TORKOL-864912 format. One line per 2 residues: for each residue x, y, z of N, C-alpha, C. Coordinates in Angstrom, 3 decimals, always signed. Layout:
X/Y/Z/X/Y/Z/X/Y/Z  ...
REM end
This chain:
+27.424/-41.168/-43.443/+28.876/-41.162/-41.972/+28.197/-40.292/-41.231  +28.280/-39.408/-39.721/+28.177/-38.799/-38.952/+29.803/-38.500/-37.914
+29.695/-37.388/-37.952/+30.939/-36.961/-37.254/+30.671/-36.897/-35.468  +31.460/-37.337/-34.849/+31.029/-37.888/-33.231/+31.888/-36.411/-32.889
+31.123/-35.353/-31.736/+31.893/-34.617/-31.403/+31.449/-34.722/-29.874  +32.840/-34.687/-29.222/+32.778/-34.553/-27.357/+32.997/-32.785/-26.937
+32.359/-32.248/-26.369/+32.340/-31.527/-25.316/+32.377/-31.969/-24.046  +33.612/-32.084/-23.432/+33.902/-32.440/-22.226/+33.541/-31.246/-20.734
+33.247/-31.339/-20.395/+33.130/-30.251/-19.266/+34.251/-30.453/-18.016  +34.776/-31.580/-18.414/+35.799/-31.532/-17.210/+37.379/-30.698/-17.744
+37.666/-30.400/-19.144/+38.401/-29.914/-19.378/+37.702/-28.483/-20.139  +36.470/-28.477/-20.423/+36.086/-27.520/-21.306/+35.397/-26.134/-20.353
+35.251/-25.012/-20.999/+34.160/-23.994/-19.938/+32.968/-24.178/-19.835  +31.680/-24.107/-19.224/+30.642/-24.152/-18.843/+29.964/-22.766/-19.257
+30.446/-22.330/-20.554/+29.943/-20.972/-21.057/+29.639/-21.248/-22.418  +29.217/-19.619/-22.959/+28.637/-19.562/-24.355/+29.865/-20.062/-25.104
+30.993/-20.263/-24.612/+32.367/-20.720/-25.527/+32.160/-21.610/-26.729  +31.032/-22.648/-25.600/+30.440/-24.015/-26.345/+30.001/-23.214/-28.136
+29.340/-22.250/-28.016/+29.128/-21.796/-29.445/+29.927/-21.825/-30.904  +31.082/-21.493/-30.221/+32.128/-21.174/-31.588/+32.671/-22.686/-31.615
+33.049/-23.521/-30.913/+33.697/-24.855/-30.414/+32.531/-25.446/-31.561  +31.121/-25.228/-31.541/+30.299/-26.442/-32.530/+30.334/-25.326/-33.760
+30.292/-24.337/-33.839/+30.662/-23.519/-35.413/+31.745/-24.291/-35.876  +33.210/-24.519/-35.040/+33.814/-24.966/-35.680/+33.758/-26.482/-36.522
+33.035/-27.315/-34.996/+32.857/-28.827/-35.256/+32.168/-28.772/-36.493  +30.843/-27.684/-37.033/+30.300/-28.190/-38.265/+31.028/-27.555/-39.571
+31.897/-26.714/-39.458/+32.815/-26.428/-40.732/+33.981/-27.904/-40.546  +34.389/-28.484/-39.136/+35.467/-29.781/-39.728/+34.338/-30.681/-40.298
+32.921/-30.970/-39.782/+32.384/-32.111/-40.687/+31.913/-31.835/-41.829  +31.804/-30.456/-42.263/+31.819/-30.291/-43.772/+33.054/-30.572/-44.654
+34.224/-30.231/-44.061/+35.635/-30.464/-44.741/+36.093/-32.210/-44.644  +35.628/-32.548/-43.773/+35.946/-34.348/-44.190/+34.476/-34.971/-44.560
+33.492/-34.561/-44.938/+32.596/-34.992/-45.857/+31.321/-35.408/-45.281  +31.190/-35.434/-43.401/+30.124/-35.880/-43.070/+28.854/-35.461/-43.145
+27.970/-36.223/-43.088/+26.817/-35.623/-43.294/+25.896/-34.743/-41.985  +26.248/-35.252/-40.681/+25.717/-34.420/-39.775/+26.471/-34.801/-38.511
+26.244/-34.447/-37.269/+26.771/-34.183/-36.219/+26.271/-34.986/-34.741  +27.137/-36.221/-34.365/+26.313/-36.570/-33.042/+27.048/-36.086/-32.044
+26.382/-35.362/-31.382/+26.904/-34.832/-30.196/+26.837/-35.247/-28.890  +28.134/-35.550/-28.218/+28.187/-35.748/-26.825/+28.869/-34.715/-25.945
+27.843/-34.519/-24.597/+27.904/-33.191/-23.728/+28.641/-34.290/-22.708  +29.459/-34.269/-22.106/+29.846/-35.255/-21.027/+29.928/-33.956/-19.803
+29.156/-33.992/-18.993/+29.255/-33.224/-18.026/+28.794/-34.090/-16.437  +29.662/-34.845/-16.195/+30.366/-35.846/-15.164/+30.581/-34.671/-13.699
+31.257/-33.713/-14.105/+31.874/-32.818/-13.477/+32.149/-31.575/-14.162  +32.735/-30.365/-13.014/+32.958/-29.218/-14.018/+34.409/-28.777/-13.813
+34.914/-28.181/-14.572/+36.491/-27.733/-14.269/+36.567/-26.295/-13.320  +37.750/-26.718/-12.991/+37.995/-24.861/-12.126/+39.057/-25.029/-12.374
+39.165/-23.577/-13.399/+40.470/-23.369/-13.885/+40.693/-21.735/-13.896  +39.599/-21.048/-14.466/+39.306/-19.342/-14.265/+38.582/-18.978/-13.181
+38.532/-17.817/-12.945/+37.955/-16.835/-11.994/+36.392/-17.354/-12.321  +36.030/-16.701/-13.176/+34.675/-17.104/-13.044/+34.396/-18.917/-12.672
+34.845/-19.825/-13.319/+34.662/-21.109/-12.716/+35.119/-21.327/-11.490  +35.464/-20.228/-10.372/+35.816/-20.562/-8.749/+34.722/-19.450/-8.198
+34.056/-18.586/-9.236/+32.865/-17.994/-8.863/+31.733/-18.185/-8.560  +31.164/-19.446/-9.465/+29.879/-19.813/-9.613/+29.814/-21.086/-8.533
+28.622/-21.369/-7.756/+28.981/-22.105/-7.081/+28.029/-23.309/-7.812  +28.047/-24.795/-7.269/+27.302/-25.911/-8.480/+25.630/-26.263/-8.827
+25.096/-24.935/-7.779/+23.845/-24.378/-8.585/+23.845/-23.940/-9.843  +24.505/-22.706/-9.737/+24.754/-22.197/-10.681/+25.263/-22.274/-11.978
+26.222/-23.575/-11.898/+27.194/-24.257/-12.686/+26.033/-25.095/-13.910  +25.033/-26.000/-12.839/+24.252/-26.772/-13.278/+22.941/-25.923/-13.999
+22.719/-24.913/-13.497/+21.960/-24.040/-14.267/+22.528/-23.675/-15.805  +23.932/-23.253/-15.668/+24.190/-22.589/-16.952/+24.159/-23.913/-17.836
+24.253/-25.307/-17.308/+24.438/-26.405/-18.318/+22.821/-26.543/-18.825  +21.968/-26.474/-17.905/+20.921/-26.276/-18.623/+20.472/-25.742/-19.435
+20.529/-24.519/-19.081/+19.794/-23.548/-20.048/+20.481/-22.427/-20.876  +21.637/-23.033/-21.078/+22.962/-22.652/-22.054/+23.555/-23.900/-22.819
+24.103/-24.914/-22.153/+24.471/-25.599/-23.048/+23.937/-26.852/-23.447  +22.875/-27.332/-23.319/+22.020/-28.423/-23.238/+21.019/-27.281/-24.463
+20.778/-26.261/-24.498/+20.246/-25.708/-25.638/+20.489/-25.072/-26.750  +21.902/-24.770/-27.116/+22.916/-24.700/-27.785/+22.333/-25.617/-28.994
+22.560/-27.091/-29.067/+22.255/-27.743/-30.002/+20.772/-27.948/-30.789  +20.227/-26.780/-30.153/+18.930/-27.143/-30.791/+18.602/-25.845/-31.888
+20.026/-25.338/-31.895/+20.058/-23.772/-32.780/+20.560/-24.434/-34.183  +21.202/-25.821/-34.240/+21.960/-26.302/-35.276/+21.209/-27.309/-36.191
+20.947/-27.760/-37.153/+20.426/-28.385/-37.583/+20.808/-29.545/-38.426  +22.327/-29.283/-38.358/+23.188/-30.435/-38.849/+23.636/-31.519/-37.869
+22.793/-31.034/-36.348/+23.333/-32.213/-35.243/+22.195/-32.825/-35.279  +22.458/-34.146/-35.448/+21.412/-35.377/-35.892/+20.881/-36.151/-34.337
+22.190/-35.816/-34.022/+21.853/-36.940/-32.231/+22.677/-36.051/-31.241  +22.274/-35.761/-30.131/+22.390/-35.219/-29.360/+22.414/-35.840/-27.637
+23.568/-36.112/-26.832/+23.501/-36.959/-25.487/+24.294/-36.184/-24.749  +23.353/-36.174/-23.465/+24.048/-35.486/-22.053/+24.488/-36.733/-20.994
+26.013/-36.576/-20.598/+25.988/-37.854/-19.894/+26.193/-36.673/-18.394  +25.446/-37.039/-17.325/+25.617/-36.863/-16.002/+26.352/-37.439/-15.139
+26.448/-38.557/-15.237/+27.026/-39.061/-14.340/+28.326/-40.000/-15.038  +28.772/-40.127/-16.300/+29.372/-40.987/-16.752/+29.749/-40.531/-17.642
+31.536/-41.406/-18.098/+32.531/-40.939/-19.041/+32.401/-41.706/-19.981  +32.407/-41.861/-21.564/+32.463/-42.494/-22.042/+33.822/-43.991/-22.003
+33.649/-45.028/-22.476/+34.846/-45.827/-22.389/+35.784/-45.329/-23.967  +34.598/-45.172/-24.513/+35.843/-45.050/-26.020/+34.861/-43.827/-26.593
+35.980/-43.451/-27.811/+35.677/-42.224/-28.522/+35.432/-43.248/-30.011  +34.423/-42.718/-30.337/+34.057/-42.875/-32.142/+34.638/-42.334/-32.831
+35.068/-42.751/-33.839/+35.870/-41.993/-35.363/+34.293/-42.115/-36.595  +34.627/-40.699/-36.989/+35.875/-39.711/-36.986/+34.963/-38.585/-35.664
+35.961/-38.254/-35.444/+35.667/-37.301/-34.392/+36.558/-36.329/-34.104  +35.741/-35.330/-33.051/+36.076/-33.599/-32.866/+35.925/-33.275/-31.639
+36.978/-32.618/-30.569/+38.037/-32.263/-31.351/+39.131/-33.222/-32.098  +39.997/-33.177/-33.023/+40.902/-33.904/-33.222/+41.884/-34.456/-32.330
+42.447/-33.560/-31.449/+43.213/-33.959/-30.090/+42.457/-34.365/-28.970  +41.124/-34.624/-29.283/+40.409/-35.317/-27.871/+40.696/-36.247/-27.509
+41.090/-36.823/-26.082/+40.690/-38.107/-25.938/+40.283/-37.778/-24.359  +39.932/-39.293/-23.552/+39.182/-39.182/-22.452/+40.022/-39.146/-21.435
+41.396/-38.931/-21.151/+42.008/-38.987/-20.156/+42.484/-37.639/-19.885  +43.464/-36.890/-20.979/+44.237/-35.635/-20.488/+44.409/-35.438/-21.722
+43.071/-34.421/-22.608/+43.217/-34.117/-23.904/+44.133/-32.751/-23.458  +44.735/-31.918/-24.568/+45.843/-30.818/-24.277/+45.136/-29.859/-25.673
+45.665/-28.429/-24.951/+45.161/-27.264/-25.851/+43.481/-27.264/-26.560  +43.243/-28.087/-25.513/+41.464/-27.943/-25.700/+40.853/-26.481/-26.293
+41.569/-25.599/-25.199/+40.814/-24.475/-25.486/+40.775/-23.607/-26.618  +41.621/-23.877/-27.460/+42.257/-23.459/-29.099/+40.485/-23.788/-30.030
+39.878/-24.520/-29.177/+39.131/-24.896/-30.765/+37.720/-24.465/-30.274  +37.782/-23.359/-29.599/+36.541/-21.582/-29.628/+37.137/-20.538/-29.716
+38.666/-20.585/-30.193/+39.103/-19.640/-30.563/+39.157/-19.092/-31.904  +38.826/-17.497/-32.139/+38.932/-17.474/-33.628/+39.910/-17.743/-34.742
+41.290/-17.465/-33.832/+42.208/-17.271/-34.735/+42.228/-19.129/-35.327  +41.867/-20.070/-33.910/+41.680/-21.348/-34.900/+41.068/-21.580/-35.905
+39.707/-21.164/-35.600/+38.301/-21.646/-36.504/+39.138/-20.435/-37.628  +39.502/-19.485/-37.879/+39.980/-18.446/-38.943/+41.211/-19.691/-40.060
+42.442/-19.940/-39.020/+43.226/-20.661/-39.583/+42.851/-22.023/-39.977  +42.135/-22.681/-39.341/+41.722/-23.902/-39.857/+40.442/-24.205/-41.145
+39.597/-23.003/-40.787/+38.086/-23.651/-41.467/+37.713/-22.430/-42.599  +38.483/-21.460/-42.866/+38.147/-20.534/-43.850/+37.790/-20.669/-44.953
+37.968/-21.907/-45.669/+37.596/-22.326/-46.615/+35.795/-22.977/-46.711  +35.362/-22.559/-45.478/+33.991/-23.276/-44.991/+33.281/-22.469/-44.586
+32.955/-20.898/-45.008/+33.000/-19.647/-44.604/+31.473/-20.069/-43.581  +30.657/-20.758/-44.456/+28.911/-20.605/-44.499/+28.939/-21.585/-43.525
+29.987/-22.823/-42.959/+29.149/-23.548/-42.161/+30.082/-23.182/-40.556  +30.762/-22.134/-40.654/+31.182/-21.185/-39.721/+30.066/-20.636/-39.033
+28.641/-20.489/-39.878/+27.941/-19.524/-38.902/+26.418/-20.679/-39.265  +26.314/-21.632/-38.611/+25.404/-22.530/-38.395/+24.206/-22.270/-37.120
+24.295/-21.305/-36.421/+23.073/-20.973/-35.456/+21.868/-20.163/-36.523  +20.757/-20.927/-36.426/+19.624/-20.370/-36.593/+18.593/-20.538/-35.694
+17.381/-19.495/-35.810/+16.443/-19.557/-35.133/+15.696/-20.917/-35.773  +15.144/-21.523/-34.491/+14.023/-22.609/-34.877/+12.477/-22.136/-35.365
+12.223/-22.868/-36.647/+10.666/-22.165/-37.049/+9.586/-21.794/-35.894  +9.282/-22.428/-34.789/+8.498/-22.515/-34.126/+8.671/-20.968/-33.447
+9.974/-21.478/-32.693/+10.444/-19.482/-32.364/+10.098/-18.332/-32.830  +10.155/-18.445/-34.489/+10.312/-17.376/-35.402/+8.728/-17.052/-35.208
+8.046/-17.897/-35.173/+6.191/-17.692/-35.278/+6.071/-17.452/-34.251  +6.073/-17.483/-33.329/+6.045/-16.871/-31.277/+6.259/-15.652/-31.685
+7.711/-15.480/-32.306/+7.971/-13.860/-31.918/+7.043/-12.691/-33.007  +6.779/-13.828/-34.307/+6.099/-12.774/-35.036/+4.515/-12.428/-34.616
+4.282/-13.356/-33.933/+2.847/-12.830/-33.305/+2.858/-11.830/-32.513  +4.168/-12.118/-30.885/+4.262/-10.783/-30.565/+4.573/-9.431/-31.035
+5.874/-9.919/-31.589/+5.857/-8.116/-32.041/+5.969/-8.261/-33.766  +4.937/-8.720/-34.460/+5.029/-8.325/-35.781/+7.121/-8.586/-36.326
+7.036/-7.317/-36.958/+8.766/-6.860/-37.157/+8.882/-5.670/-37.374  +10.199/-5.176/-37.776/+10.220/-3.934/-38.021/+10.468/-3.690/-36.505
+11.737/-3.707/-35.882/+12.303/-3.777/-34.950/+13.717/-3.859/-34.871  +14.145/-3.163/-34.077/+15.467/-3.662/-33.631/+15.858/-4.165/-32.022
+17.268/-4.895/-31.770/+17.166/-5.615/-30.290/+18.542/-4.763/-29.574  +18.559/-4.769/-28.605/+19.613/-4.064/-27.885/+20.124/-5.261/-26.405
+21.025/-6.013/-26.690/+21.372/-7.018/-25.961/+22.217/-7.121/-24.998  +21.924/-6.560/-23.273/+22.488/-6.034/-22.148/+23.730/-7.154/-21.627
+24.792/-7.017/-21.438/+25.432/-7.667/-20.214/+25.606/-6.835/-18.350  +25.251/-7.369/-17.825/+25.349/-7.091/-16.430/+25.688/-8.071/-15.491
+26.760/-8.837/-15.875/+27.469/-9.819/-15.063/+28.214/-9.216/-13.451  +28.251/-10.022/-13.052/+29.091/-9.749/-11.506/+30.623/-10.063/-11.898
+30.643/-10.833/-12.438/+32.040/-11.214/-13.268/+32.970/-10.187/-14.347  +33.752/-9.470/-14.009/+34.319/-9.019/-15.066/+33.179/-7.407/-15.416
+32.930/-6.854/-14.326/+31.384/-5.763/-14.486/+32.484/-4.498/-15.312  +33.652/-4.624/-15.741/+33.859/-3.593/-16.593/+33.404/-4.122/-17.883
+33.399/-5.044/-18.452/+32.911/-5.268/-19.419/+31.241/-5.274/-19.650  +30.725/-4.768/-18.664/+29.650/-4.693/-18.813/+28.957/-3.892/-19.572
+27.674/-3.675/-19.885/+26.765/-2.812/-20.990/+26.853/-1.237/-20.114  +27.638/-0.168/-21.320/+27.373/+0.993/-20.259/+26.022/+1.548/-20.541
+25.240/+1.983/-19.686/+23.584/+2.093/-19.536/+23.393/+3.780/-19.799  +24.183/+4.086/-19.342/+24.305/+5.764/-19.836/+23.837/+5.947/-21.019
+25.188/+5.135/-22.069/+25.151/+5.481/-23.369/+24.267/+5.076/-24.106  +23.696/+3.572/-23.384/+22.326/+3.055/-23.832/+21.327/+3.564/-24.161
+21.131/+4.088/-22.627/+19.893/+5.097/-22.865/+19.957/+5.937/-23.734  +20.657/+7.164/-23.678/+20.998/+7.786/-24.905/+20.337/+7.283/-26.244
+20.861/+6.052/-26.738/+20.860/+5.182/-27.737/+19.125/+4.668/-27.836  +18.601/+4.635/-26.680/+17.128/+4.487/-27.155/+16.356/+5.767/-26.851
+17.252/+6.488/-26.469/+16.119/+8.057/-26.402/+16.372/+8.556/-28.194  +17.383/+8.513/-28.458/+17.709/+8.796/-29.840/+16.722/+7.714/-30.955
+16.656/+6.683/-30.751/+16.219/+5.545/-31.400/+14.495/+5.937/-31.692  +14.084/+6.316/-30.357/+13.050/+6.954/-30.160/+12.427/+8.285/-30.883
+13.492/+8.993/-31.162/+13.497/+9.937/-31.669/+13.139/+9.872/-33.734  +13.561/+8.884/-33.417/+13.788/+8.169/-35.152/+12.230/+7.311/-35.101
+12.200/+7.417/-34.333/+10.519/+5.996/-34.090/+11.190/+4.820/-34.883  +12.096/+4.762/-34.235/+12.510/+3.082/-34.254/+12.543/+2.178/-33.175
+11.612/+1.284/-33.310/+11.669/+0.242/-32.190/+12.339/-0.303/-32.249  +12.946/-0.515/-30.683/+14.237/-1.271/-30.107/+13.552/-2.053/-28.571
+13.712/-3.114/-29.061/+13.537/-4.638/-28.023/+14.571/-4.848/-27.236  +14.703/-4.425/-25.444/+15.618/-5.011/-25.101/+15.724/-6.520/-24.096
+16.858/-6.937/-24.503/+16.936/-8.413/-23.945/+18.058/-7.902/-22.813  +17.378/-7.947/-21.631/+18.411/-8.278/-20.089/+18.966/-9.389/-20.315
+20.333/-9.507/-19.556/+21.342/-10.061/-19.157/+20.152/-11.295/-17.823  +20.710/-12.424/-18.478/+20.289/-13.373/-17.737/+20.551/-13.541/-15.999
+21.960/-12.944/-16.017/+22.163/-12.972/-14.552/+21.504/-11.480/-13.473  +21.910/-10.489/-14.547/+21.262/-8.972/-14.192/+19.896/-9.463/-13.814
+19.041/-10.311/-14.415/+17.731/-10.620/-13.979/+17.038/-11.103/-13.001  +18.154/-12.058/-12.577/+18.079/-12.453/-10.997/+18.734/-12.005/-10.214
+19.132/-11.041/-9.909/+20.119/-10.063/-9.487/+19.900/-8.519/-8.902  +20.720/-8.042/-9.917/+21.054/-6.755/-9.562/+19.469/-5.710/-9.912
+19.358/-6.560/-10.977/+18.359/-5.988/-11.987/+18.308/-4.514/-12.655  +19.621/-4.095/-12.875/+20.075/-2.692/-13.505/+19.242/-2.348/-15.091
+18.899/-3.414/-15.556/+17.938/-3.213/-16.748/+17.099/-2.551/-16.589  +16.376/-2.488/-15.295/+15.344/-1.506/-15.459/+15.829/+0.281/-15.218
+16.701/+0.505/-15.490/+17.424/+1.467/-15.365/+16.632/+2.860/-16.535  +16.679/+1.523/-17.933/+16.451/+1.895/-19.266/+15.150/+1.540/-19.835
+14.703/+3.025/-20.118/+13.252/+2.916/-20.852/+13.110/+1.923/-22.242  +11.749/+1.773/-22.297/+11.205/+0.618/-23.376/+10.898/-0.569/-23.030
+10.799/-1.407/-24.138/+10.198/-3.070/-24.158/+11.526/-3.724/-23.555  +11.154/-4.019/-22.817/+12.321/-5.526/-22.472/+11.492/-6.775/-22.322
+12.149/-7.836/-23.083/+11.671/-9.209/-23.626/+12.364/-10.072/-22.652  +11.623/-10.231/-21.437/+12.173/-11.513/-20.389/+12.549/-12.630/-20.646
+11.850/-13.309/-21.508/+11.572/-14.614/-22.038/+12.784/-14.933/-22.732  +13.011/-13.538/-23.522/+14.588/-13.950/-24.399/+15.615/-13.761/-23.617
+15.748/-14.078/-22.112/+16.996/-13.728/-21.507/+17.339/-14.819/-20.763  +16.464/-15.413/-21.003/+16.356/-16.897/-20.379/+16.230/-18.211/-21.496
+15.489/-18.002/-22.310/+15.423/-18.834/-23.412/+15.916/-18.447/-24.959  +16.647/-19.200/-24.881/+18.025/-18.940/-26.260/+17.401/-19.133/-27.339
+15.915/-19.851/-27.634/+15.449/-20.251/-29.002/+14.750/-18.949/-29.406  +14.074/-18.366/-28.242/+13.064/-16.982/-28.496/+14.019/-15.859/-28.580
+15.502/-15.760/-27.695/+16.227/-14.921/-28.206/+16.972/-15.000/-29.357  +17.191/-16.030/-30.579/+17.394/-16.470/-31.658/+16.471/-15.736/-32.437
+15.227/-15.974/-32.188/+14.457/-15.899/-33.232/+13.693/-13.875/-33.022  +14.325/-13.231/-32.053/+14.297/-12.383/-32.031/+15.620/-11.274/-33.194
+16.716/-11.956/-32.737/+17.689/-11.951/-33.795/+17.503/-11.973/-34.995  +16.565/-13.132/-35.456/+16.246/-13.514/-36.938/+15.328/-12.353/-37.542
+14.404/-11.536/-36.706/+13.726/-10.841/-37.017/+13.952/-9.187/-37.036  +14.919/-9.524/-36.174/+15.336/-7.814/-36.444/+15.912/-7.007/-37.269
+15.766/-5.740/-38.003/+16.020/-4.882/-38.598/+18.235/-5.207/-38.294  +18.227/-4.482/-37.124/+20.018/-4.940/-36.737/+19.923/-5.356/-35.171
+20.891/-6.183/-34.877/+20.850/-6.259/-33.500/+22.141/-5.890/-32.895  +21.908/-4.825/-31.609/+23.080/-4.121/-31.181/+23.448/-4.969/-29.642
+24.806/-4.812/-29.718/+25.430/-5.811/-28.049/+26.713/-5.078/-27.955  +26.957/-5.808/-26.813/+28.755/-5.185/-26.253/+28.886/-7.416/-26.396
+30.154/-6.890/-26.478/+30.992/-8.315/-26.511/+30.485/-8.976/-25.180  +30.203/-10.454/-26.011/+29.884/-11.230/-24.196/+29.577/-12.625/-24.748
+29.341/-13.193/-23.925/+28.885/-14.890/-24.490/+27.837/-15.139/-25.364  +26.495/-14.238/-25.185/+25.639/-14.399/-25.941/+25.977/-13.671/-27.328
+26.850/-12.929/-27.203/+27.343/-11.893/-29.197/+28.079/-13.345/-29.632  +28.342/-14.347/-29.357/+28.854/-15.204/-29.946/+27.911/-16.265/-30.974
+26.851/-15.517/-30.745/+25.305/-16.629/-31.141/+25.244/-15.632/-32.422  +25.579/-14.665/-32.643/+25.543/-13.570/-33.449/+26.189/-13.936/-34.426
+27.240/-13.616/-33.713/+29.131/-14.413/-34.634/+29.031/-14.964/-35.751  +28.302/-16.139/-34.843/+28.200/-17.630/-36.000/+26.782/-17.543/-36.300
+26.463/-16.923/-36.649/+24.766/-16.894/-37.901/+25.101/-16.125/-38.822  +23.677/-15.645/-39.333/+23.451/-14.900/-41.029/+22.858/-13.818/-40.276
+22.467/-13.346/-39.454/+22.063/-12.144/-38.560/+22.941/-11.390/-38.735  +21.981/-9.819/-39.090/+22.696/-8.592/-38.655/+23.059/-8.428/-37.106
+24.407/-7.845/-37.062/+24.787/-7.446/-36.005/+25.591/-6.004/-36.209  +25.789/-5.412/-34.683/+26.704/-4.121/-34.494/+27.255/-4.933/-32.762
+28.149/-5.327/-32.294/+28.914/-5.689/-31.650/+30.050/-4.810/-30.864  +29.560/-4.314/-29.754/+31.099/-3.141/-29.421/+31.810/-3.647/-28.067
+32.829/-2.952/-28.270/+33.757/-3.137/-26.972/+34.235/-4.547/-26.851  +34.948/-5.227/-27.785/+35.546/-6.198/-28.165/+37.044/-6.007/-27.149
+37.588/-4.876/-26.649/+38.762/-4.758/-26.172/+37.976/-3.875/-24.946  +38.820/-4.409/-24.002/+38.461/-3.703/-22.683/+39.412/-3.465/-21.888
+40.413/-2.478/-21.733/+41.969/-2.491/-21.299/+42.052/-2.787/-20.033  +41.217/-2.440/-19.263/+41.522/-3.282/-17.864/+40.733/-4.308/-17.431
+40.777/-5.168/-18.055/+40.614/-6.910/-18.315/+41.570/-7.667/-19.083  +42.933/-8.362/-18.202/+43.483/-9.032/-18.588/+43.323/-9.836/-19.904
+42.008/-10.377/-19.718/+41.758/-11.461/-20.931/+41.000/-10.895/-22.192  +40.845/-9.330/-22.260/+40.245/-8.171/-23.022/+41.312/-7.063/-23.485
+42.415/-7.169/-22.763/+43.262/-5.959/-23.541/+43.261/-6.586/-25.135  +43.924/-5.348/-26.131/+44.306/-5.744/-27.312/+45.325/-7.199/-27.342
+46.207/-6.835/-26.935/+47.209/-7.671/-26.731/+46.486/-8.989/-26.893  +45.732/-9.661/-25.935/+45.372/-10.572/-25.726/+44.029/-10.720/-26.972
+43.301/-10.129/-27.019/+42.282/-10.323/-27.947/+42.496/-10.321/-29.701  +44.028/-9.726/-30.034/+44.997/-9.857/-30.789/+45.342/-11.296/-31.114
+45.991/-11.642/-30.330/+46.465/-13.328/-30.097/+45.389/-14.197/-30.187  +44.477/-13.662/-29.399/+43.228/-15.129/-29.431/+42.593/-15.143/-31.211
+42.752/-13.953/-31.754/+41.405/-14.044/-32.987/+42.826/-13.901/-34.213  +43.662/-13.776/-33.784/+44.727/-13.131/-35.101/+44.540/-11.622/-36.048
+43.614/-11.250/-35.288/+43.456/-9.869/-36.045/+43.981/-8.497/-35.287  +43.819/-7.701/-36.476/+44.733/-6.360/-35.920/+43.137/-5.166/-35.414
+43.495/-4.234/-34.750/+42.546/-3.473/-34.498/+41.553/-3.063/-35.644  +40.334/-3.090/-35.466/+38.891/-3.242/-36.201/+38.897/-4.316/-37.289
+39.824/-4.881/-37.695/+40.239/-5.834/-38.848/+38.638/-6.863/-38.512  +38.314/-6.945/-39.641/+36.618/-7.760/-40.037/+37.718/-9.320/-40.085
+36.439/-10.028/-39.506/+36.917/-11.388/-39.658/+36.271/-11.970/-40.878  +36.931/-12.543/-41.610/+36.584/-13.317/-43.289/+34.769/-13.713/-42.930
+34.552/-14.081/-42.302/+33.195/-14.649/-42.567/+32.045/-14.058/-41.872  +32.492/-13.230/-41.760/+31.052/-11.378/-41.413/+30.909/-11.495/-43.178
+29.650/-10.703/-42.803/+28.534/-10.751/-43.870/+28.879/-8.862/-44.111  +28.498/-8.583/-44.375/+28.526/-6.880/-44.493/+27.625/-6.298/-43.706
+26.812/-6.785/-43.240/+25.841/-6.168/-42.456/+25.968/-6.563/-41.003  +26.993/-7.081/-40.796/+27.961/-7.829/-39.523/+29.014/-6.621/-39.308
+29.299/-6.276/-38.015/+29.933/-5.325/-37.562/+30.550/-5.801/-36.142  +31.803/-6.053/-35.921/+32.402/-5.710/-34.523/+32.798/-4.454/-34.557
+32.796/-3.754/-33.440/+33.574/-2.496/-33.069/+34.596/-2.614/-31.913  +35.793/-2.623/-32.273/+36.386/-3.117/-31.377/+36.828/-2.055/-30.081
+36.310/-0.709/-30.005/+35.886/+0.609/-29.195/+35.124/+0.130/-28.342  +35.034/+0.904/-26.734/+33.987/+0.543/-26.107/+32.414/+1.145/-26.144
+31.725/+0.708/-25.730/+30.309/+1.603/-26.024/+29.588/+2.897/-25.304  +30.328/+3.878/-26.008/+30.091/+4.881/-26.072/+29.306/+5.671/-26.633
+28.213/+6.625/-26.280/+27.030/+6.902/-27.303/+28.049/+7.534/-28.683  +29.223/+8.694/-28.297/+29.527/+8.506/-29.383/+29.750/+8.126/-30.430
+30.341/+7.024/-29.907/+30.865/+5.608/-31.200/+29.357/+5.040/-31.673  +28.293/+4.704/-30.630/+27.073/+3.677/-31.330/+26.458/+4.526/-32.124
+26.381/+5.681/-32.217/+25.306/+6.809/-33.267/+26.063/+6.995/-34.219  +27.418/+6.483/-34.471/+27.800/+6.126/-35.911/+27.347/+4.705/-36.303
+26.934/+4.000/-35.926/+26.275/+2.723/-36.566/+24.588/+2.285/-36.952  +23.728/+3.812/-36.121/+22.284/+3.491/-35.991/+21.962/+3.619/-37.466
REM end
């Protein structure tokens, strides 16, 4: 028996929030004893609720759908069937289904199913199932051919939305120089949005992998083979949080952004300052402070 999972873009965000949602679905699958997942992505229209959802035009929304949401299921091997509905809404919901409160007309409290607090409260008995994201074997082999091994990654954030959360390029330049002095090789993954707009990532020295900016499977393969993965709190960092790969994520709290204040983050996660998530491994760290070099260097 498979679990039927519905992600409905009429009510849910067209973002990397899909990743923790899928992690929760995978944990629920294990909880009720289902073998696999049959995933339906309903994309007949996009909701308009947040600042970001009003900022992006229809072309950007469709690009994000195709480059992010349609690609993410490729990274979870328990997803056995995946359907995308671009022009219709299903007439019926098949049982058993997830989220448990989903309906086709007006589901309530849907956002709770991609919050860390909800995952912690409902699924901590299934910690490994909360980390289902893994690189496909073919992508790992391609990365091995290109870079072999013995490298670190640095994932940048460079959005026009909530710029205060963007990577501190001055600090990361010092990080790269310091790593170079230690003969540590770092592969930079630019932000997909920055890649096609302002291109601030060119200010940093070193190797940039532009393919990984736009190809999630290649990005995940880099994460899989890296000694460690450095990043700031961002959509793509959810792939690391819900994987078994090492990471150091900075800047969970950003006081000048309403949905990133300590109070907001603590409420959404159920965590106190610098408290670890129970399903994190020893080589996985979330640093709540911003990405200043004086802080970063303690984790190199």
